[in-house]
C-alpha positions, 0 to 999 in steps of 0.5 A: 814587301815584294819588289815586284809589288812595290814597282808596280805601285810606284808606277800607278802612284805616279802615274796618278799623281801626274794625271792629277797634276795634268788635271789641275794645270790650266791647260787646254783640254785638248792638251790635256788628253795628249800629256794625259795619252802619252803618261798612260801609254809609258805607263804601260810600257813600264808595266810590259817591261816589268812583267817581262823582266818578272817572267824572265826572273822566274824562268830563272828561278824554275831552272834553277829549281829543277837544276837542284832538284835533279841534282836531289834526285840523283843523289837519293839514287845513289844512296838507294842503290847504295843501300839495296847493295848492302841489303842483299849483301847482309840477305846472301850472307844470313842465307849462308850462316843458316845453311850452314850445318850447326857444329858440334862439339864432342865432350 
């Protein structure tokens, strides 16, 4: 289970427990409604804070992945250029070898 899912579950569990406790407590309806409103607003703030935190971490991970991808692309490009140079040298050598007149041996 991820930390984000656990945090959201913990927040909802705490809210549900608190609301149940308030509803069962011997208070007036006005006091109960006020407490429910306060808890709901706090829970909303907690969820928003968690969402902002998760978004920040996601953006950070995306930047890390982008950086690594750019690094890999650079490495692959360099290797491809190196291989291209080797192939060109091999082709040039082969062409030079085929264009030479064969040596004849006298017997």
